[in-house]
ZADO-1210 file (C-alpha; in nm, 4 decimals, padded with zeros to 6 digits):
<atoms>
<atom x="-02.4813" y="00.4628" z="02.6172" code="UNK" pos="1"/>
<atom x="-02.5296" y="00.8326" z="02.5489" code="UNK" pos="2"/>
<atom x="-02.2541" y="00.8443" z="02.2903" code="UNK" pos="3"/>
<atom x="-02.3973" y="00.5420" z="02.1052" code="UNK" pos="4"/>
<atom x="-02.7402" y="00.7040" z="02.0804" code="UNK" pos="5"/>
<atom x="-02.5890" y="01.0306" z="01.9597" code="UNK" pos="6"/>
<atom x="-02.3755" y="00.8485" z="01.7012" code="UNK" pos="7"/>
<atom x="-02.6828" y="00.6594" z="01.5771" code="UNK" pos="8"/>
<atom x="-02.8480" y="00.9923" z="01.5086" code="UNK" pos="9"/>
<atom x="-02.5980" y="01.0439" z="01.2253" code="UNK" pos="10"/>
<atom x="-02.6962" y="00.7197" z="01.0539" code="UNK" pos="11"/>
<atom x="-02.9358" y="00.8960" z="00.8071" code="UNK" pos="12"/>
<atom x="-02.6500" y="01.1195" z="00.6911" code="UNK" pos="13"/>
<atom x="-02.4188" y="00.8220" z="00.6379" code="UNK" pos="14"/>
<atom x="-02.6819" y="00.6224" z="00.4465" code="UNK" pos="15"/>
<atom x="-02.7853" y="00.9129" z="00.2261" code="UNK" pos="16"/>
<atom x="-02.4223" y="00.9943" z="00.1460" code="UNK" pos="17"/>
<atom x="-02.3630" y="00.6287" z="00.0532" code="UNK" pos="18"/>
<atom x="-02.6662" y="00.6284" z="-00.1801" code="UNK" pos="19"/>
<atom x="-02.5513" y="00.9544" z="-00.3393" code="UNK" pos="20"/>
<atom x="-02.2008" y="00.8159" z="-00.3895" code="UNK" pos="21"/>
<atom x="-02.3304" y="00.4908" z="-00.5366" code="UNK" pos="22"/>
<atom x="-02.5163" y="00.6903" z="-00.8023" code="UNK" pos="23"/>
<atom x="-02.2094" y="00.8911" z="-00.9015" code="UNK" pos="24"/>
<atom x="-02.1756" y="01.2003" z="-00.6758" code="UNK" pos="25"/>
<atom x="-02.3861" y="01.4121" z="-00.9154" code="UNK" pos="26"/>
<atom x="-02.4265" y="01.7745" z="-00.8130" code="UNK" pos="27"/>
<atom x="-02.7644" y="01.7973" z="-00.9806" code="UNK" pos="28"/>
<atom x="-03.1277" y="01.7316" z="-00.8979" code="UNK" pos="29"/>
<atom x="-03.2856" y="01.3862" z="-00.8758" code="UNK" pos="30"/>
<atom x="-03.3467" y="01.2106" z="-01.2067" code="UNK" pos="31"/>
<atom x="-03.6049" y="00.9434" z="-01.2811" code="UNK" pos="32"/>
<atom x="-03.4826" y="00.8387" z="-01.6243" code="UNK" pos="33"/>
<atom x="-03.1572" y="00.8186" z="-01.8199" code="UNK" pos="34"/>
<atom x="-03.1117" y="00.8793" z="-02.1922" code="UNK" pos="35"/>
<atom x="-02.8907" y="00.6289" z="-02.3752" code="UNK" pos="36"/>
<atom x="-02.7714" y="00.7447" z="-02.7162" code="UNK" pos="37"/>
<atom x="-02.6856" y="00.4819" z="-02.9790" code="UNK" pos="38"/>
<atom x="-02.5334" y="00.5642" z="-03.3180" code="UNK" pos="39"/>
<atom x="-02.7061" y="00.3623" z="-03.5929" code="UNK" pos="40"/>
<atom x="-02.5893" y="00.3680" z="-03.9574" code="UNK" pos="41"/>
<atom x="-02.8486" y="00.4975" z="-04.2043" code="UNK" pos="42"/>
<atom x="-02.7661" y="00.2174" z="-04.4496" code="UNK" pos="43"/>
<atom x="-02.6954" y="-00.1127" z="-04.2742" code="UNK" pos="44"/>
<atom x="-02.3320" y="-00.2132" z="-04.3181" code="UNK" pos="45"/>
<atom x="-02.2253" y="00.1227" z="-04.4644" code="UNK" pos="46"/>
<atom x="-02.1518" y="00.3649" z="-04.1777" code="UNK" pos="47"/>
<atom x="-01.9563" y="00.5942" z="-04.4127" code="UNK" pos="48"/>
<atom x="-02.2886" y="00.7118" z="-04.5577" code="UNK" pos="49"/>
<atom x="-02.3848" y="00.8582" z="-04.2218" code="UNK" pos="50"/>
<atom x="-02.5368" y="00.7648" z="-03.8916" code="UNK" pos="51"/>
<atom x="-02.8368" y="00.8687" z="-03.6913" code="UNK" pos="52"/>
<atom x="-02.8678" y="00.8876" z="-03.3160" code="UNK" pos="53"/>
<atom x="-03.1307" y="00.6755" z="-03.1445" code="UNK" pos="54"/>
<atom x="-03.2294" y="00.7840" z="-02.7931" code="UNK" pos="55"/>
<atom x="-03.3550" y="00.5135" z="-02.5568" code="UNK" pos="56"/>
<atom x="-03.4973" y="00.6256" z="-02.2227" code="UNK" pos="57"/>
<atom x="-03.4332" y="00.3928" z="-01.9282" code="UNK" pos="58"/>
<atom x="-03.6533" y="00.4363" z="-01.6194" code="UNK" pos="59"/>
<atom x="-03.4121" y="00.4524" z="-01.3241" code="UNK" pos="60"/>
<atom x="-03.3772" y="00.6712" z="-01.0154" code="UNK" pos="61"/>
<atom x="-03.0529" y="00.8674" z="-00.9865" code="UNK" pos="62"/>
<atom x="-03.0033" y="01.0543" z="-00.6621" code="UNK" pos="63"/>
<atom x="-02.8777" y="01.4098" z="-00.6662" code="UNK" pos="64"/>
<atom x="-02.7435" y="01.6611" z="-00.4190" code="UNK" pos="65"/>
<atom x="-03.0779" y="01.6623" z="-00.2347" code="UNK" pos="66"/>
<atom x="-03.0116" y="01.3145" z="-00.0960" code="UNK" pos="67"/>
<atom x="-02.7279" y="01.4051" z="00.1434" code="UNK" pos="68"/>
<atom x="-02.9029" y="01.7325" z="00.2290" code="UNK" pos="69"/>
<atom x="-03.2156" y="01.5432" z="00.3369" code="UNK" pos="70"/>
<atom x="-02.9928" y="01.3050" z="00.5348" code="UNK" pos="71"/>
<atom x="-02.8188" y="01.6001" z="00.7013" code="UNK" pos="72"/>
<atom x="-03.1483" y="01.7581" z="00.8051" code="UNK" pos="73"/>
<atom x="-03.2774" y="01.4254" z="00.9419" code="UNK" pos="74"/>
<atom x="-02.9528" y="01.3679" z="01.1318" code="UNK" pos="75"/>
<atom x="-02.9532" y="01.7146" z="01.2868" code="UNK" pos="76"/>
<atom x="-03.3165" y="01.6747" z="01.3944" code="UNK" pos="77"/>
<atom x="-03.2453" y="01.3328" z="01.5483" code="UNK" pos="78"/>
<atom x="-02.9337" y="01.4678" z="01.7191" code="UNK" pos="79"/>
<atom x="-03.1252" y="01.7588" z="01.8692" code="UNK" pos="80"/>
<atom x="-03.4077" y="01.5294" z="01.9812" code="UNK" pos="81"/>
<atom x="-03.1718" y="01.2849" z="02.1521" code="UNK" pos="82"/>
<atom x="-02.9576" y="01.5634" z="02.2983" code="UNK" pos="83"/>
<atom x="-03.2565" y="01.7367" z="02.4555" code="UNK" pos="84"/>
<atom x="-03.4015" y="01.4072" z="02.5777" code="UNK" pos="85"/>
<atom x="-03.0718" y="01.2962" z="02.7374" code="UNK" pos="86"/>
<atom x="-03.0165" y="01.6285" z="02.9128" code="UNK" pos="87"/>
<atom x="-03.3382" y="01.5902" z="03.1108" code="UNK" pos="88"/>
</atoms>
């Protein structure tokens, strides 16, 4: 029983690492929007005359390196709480 409770304390770390991995393992800060760049020809049907870049912002949360760090802190705090409680 004790080992199950202690293993459950590492659940926040596992979940936060999964979320970080799902978003692409970015070693950066959290992002709340993504820029999509689309090349559009200046004259329709004649791309040889030049193109311009259109930037479209998409509202989406991308987790960064803070996500597993927050999970690690939560897991350590839960581990210490359960460890101290079980020792008594």
